[in-house]
KEFIPA-919613 format. One record per residue (C-alpha): residue number from 1; residue in one letter; x, y, z. Coordinates in steps of 0.5 Angstrom, whole numbers. Example, Ala and Ser with C-alpha at 12.3 -4.5 7.8 and 13.67 -1.06 7.14 Angstrom:
! residues 2
   seq   type       x       y       z
     1      a      25      -9      16
     2      s      27      -2      14
***
This chain:
! residues 228
   seq   type       x       y       z
     1      m    -125    -187       9
     2      r    -128    -183       5
     3      e    -135    -183       8
     4      a    -132    -181      14
     5      l    -128    -175      11
     6      t    -134    -173       7
     7      a    -138    -173      14
     8      a    -132    -169      17
     9      a    -132    -164      12
    10      a    -138    -161      14
    11      r    -135    -160      21
    12      r    -129    -156      19
    13      v    -127    -150      23
    14      t    -127    -144      20
    15      r    -122    -140      20
    16      p    -122    -133      24
    17      a    -123    -127      20
    18      p    -116    -123      21
    19      l    -121    -117      23
    20      r    -124    -121      28
    21      q    -117    -123      31
    22      a    -115    -115      31
    23      v    -120    -113      34
    24      y    -120    -118      40
    25      d    -112    -116      41
    26      a    -113    -109      41
    27      l    -119    -109      47
    28      t    -114    -114      50
    29      e    -109    -109      50
    30      l    -114    -104      52
    31      i    -115    -108      58
    32      v    -108    -110      59
    33      s    -106    -103      59
    34      g    -111    -100      64
    35      s    -114     -97      59
    36      l    -120    -100      60
    37      k    -121    -100      67
    38      p    -123    -107      72
    39      g    -131    -106      72
    40      q    -131    -101      67
    41      h    -138    -101      63
    42      l    -136    -103      56
    43      v    -141    -100      50
    44      e    -140    -104      43
    45      a    -142     -98      39
    46      e    -137     -94      43
    47      l    -132     -98      42
    48      a    -134    -101      35
    49      e    -132     -92      33
    50      h    -126     -92      38
    51      l    -123     -98      33
    52      g    -126     -96      27
    53      v    -129    -102      25
    54      s    -138    -104      26
    55      r    -140    -107      31
    56      q    -140    -114      29
    57      p    -134    -117      30
    58      v    -133    -113      37
    59      r    -139    -116      39
    60      e    -136    -123      37
    61      a    -129    -121      41
    62      l    -133    -119      48
    63      q    -136    -126      47
    64      r    -129    -129      47
    65      l    -126    -124      51
    66      q    -131    -127      57
    67      t    -129    -134      55
    68      d    -122    -132      56
    69      g    -124    -128      63
    70      w    -122    -122      61
    71      v    -130    -119      60
    72      d    -135    -120      64
    73      l    -142    -121      60
    74      r    -149    -119      65
    75      p    -156    -121      63
    76      a    -159    -114      61
    77      q    -153    -110      63
    78      g    -148    -111      58
    79      a    -140    -112      58
    80      f    -135    -110      63
    81      v    -129    -111      64
    82      h    -128    -117      69
    83      s    -125    -115      76
    84      p    -120    -120      79
    85      t    -121    -123      85
    86      e    -116    -124      91
    87      e    -117    -132      89
    88      e    -116    -131      81
    89      a    -109    -126      82
    90      a    -106    -132      87
    91      q    -107    -137      83
    92      l    -105    -135      77
    93      l     -98    -131      80
    94      g     -97    -137      83
    95      v     -96    -141      77
    96      r     -92    -135      74
    97      a     -87    -137      80
    98      v     -86    -144      79
    99      l     -85    -143      72
   100      e     -81    -137      73
   101      t     -76    -140      78
   102      y     -75    -145      73
   103      s     -73    -142      68
   104      a     -68    -137      72
   105      q     -65    -144      74
   106      l     -64    -146      68
   107      a     -62    -140      65
   108      a     -56    -139      70
   109      q     -54    -145      67
   110      n     -55    -143      60
   111      a     -53    -136      60
   112      k     -47    -133      55
   113      p     -43    -127      57
   114      e     -47    -123      52
   115      d     -54    -125      55
   116      i     -51    -122      62
   117      e     -49    -116      58
   118      r     -56    -115      55
   119      l     -60    -117      62
   120      w     -56    -111      64
   121      e     -58    -106      59
   122      l     -65    -109      60
   123      q     -64    -107      68
   124      q     -62    -100      67
   125      e     -68     -98      62
   126      g     -72    -101      68
   127      v     -68     -96      72
   128      d     -69     -91      68
   129      a     -77     -92      67
   130      l     -78     -92      74
   131      a     -74     -85      75
   132      a     -78     -82      70
   133      g     -85     -84      73
   134      d     -86     -87      66
   135      v     -90     -94      68
   136      e     -91     -96      60
   137      r     -84     -96      59
   138      l     -83     -99      66
   139      v     -88    -105      64
   140      a     -85    -106      58
   141      a     -78    -107      61
   142      n     -80    -111      66
   143      t     -84    -116      61
   144      a     -77    -116      56
   145      l     -73    -117      62
   146      h     -77    -123      65
   147      a     -78    -126      57
   148      f     -70    -125      56
   149      i     -69    -130      62
   150      t     -74    -135      59
   151      s     -71    -135      51
   152      v     -64    -136      55
   153      a     -67    -142      60
   154      g     -68    -145      52
   155      n     -74    -150      54
   156      d     -79    -149      48
   157      v     -85    -153      53
   158      l     -83    -147      59
   159      a     -83    -142      54
   160      e     -90    -143      52
   161      l     -92    -144      58
   162      i     -90    -137      61
   163      s     -93    -134      55
   164      g     -99    -137      56
   165      v    -100    -133      63
   166      g     -96    -128      60
   167      q    -101    -122      58
   168      k    -105    -123      66
   169      v     -98    -123      69
   170      r     -97    -116      66
   171      w    -105    -114      67
   172      y    -104    -115      74
   173      y     -97    -112      75
   174      t     -98    -106      71
   175      p    -102    -102      77
   176      i     -97    -104      82
   177      a     -91    -102      77
   178      r     -89     -96      80
   179      p     -90     -97      88
   180      r     -87    -104      88
   181      g     -81    -101      83
   182      k     -75    -100      87
   183      e     -76    -106      91
   184      a     -77    -110      84
   185      w     -72    -108      80
   186      n     -66    -109      86
   187      e     -69    -116      86
   188      h     -68    -116      78
   189      a     -60    -114      80
   190      q     -59    -120      85
   191      l     -63    -124      80
   192      i     -58    -122      75
   193      r     -52    -122      79
   194      a     -53    -130      80
   195      l     -54    -131      73
   196      a     -47    -129      72
   197      k     -45    -134      76
   198      g     -48    -139      74
   199      d     -51    -141      81
   200      a     -58    -144      79
   201      d     -60    -145      86
   202      r     -59    -138      89
   203      a     -62    -135      82
   204      g     -68    -140      83
   205      e     -69    -137      90
   206      v     -68    -130      88
   207      m     -73    -131      83
   208      r     -77    -135      87
   209      k     -78    -129      92
   210      h     -78    -124      87
   211      t     -85    -127      84
   212      e     -88    -128      91
   213      r     -87    -121      94
   214      t     -90    -119      87
   215      t     -96    -123      88
   216      g     -96    -121      95
   217      f     -96    -113      94
   218      y    -101    -115      89
   219      r    -106    -118      94
   220      k    -105    -113      99
   221      q    -108    -108      94
   222      i    -113    -111      92
   223      a    -115    -113     100
   224      a    -114    -105     100
   225      g    -119    -104      95
   226      g    -117    -103      88
   227      r    -112    -104      83
   228      a    -112     -96      80
***
């Protein structure tokens, strides 16, 4: 046992430095928010200057971002923000539809009056953001509303799975948040009414159609030639 532990000690995983994680998180957020757009060339020196760090943590972050599907590293060309394909979007958003449909069904069984009240507050925040044309606020409200439904569902495993696809869902949703807006928030209102009634079947059906329409909208945008 002692020999085995001694051998294993040489293979200990080094804990990531906080700076590496901070740079990774910052670059991911720039991509998700659309500040760095699909296909955009990423220059290490410029990113390092923007973030106020050296090039080394930026280089390490770009390697990890490639592994996680956010960035493409091309030989002799450099790093570029990944451009999601229609198939990638269909797969990810399809998984999201299954997970969030189940989440809505569970939430309908568990929702308390104060939960419904909070959902209507988030709904109003989204409607107000849409009226103001504030995409950042709109996306934040949409994310918060879906996250709150997941929390009401009360299933930790489900919450972890939904969180795992959450950032890329937000990435895909950001460019369509405004054109999809009115219809999407009308669907949210239908969903909240179903949750308030405790109607799990109706809540699941509304959520399923909601996520499928968002997927269809995004795929049409890609087919039309872009995400902008």
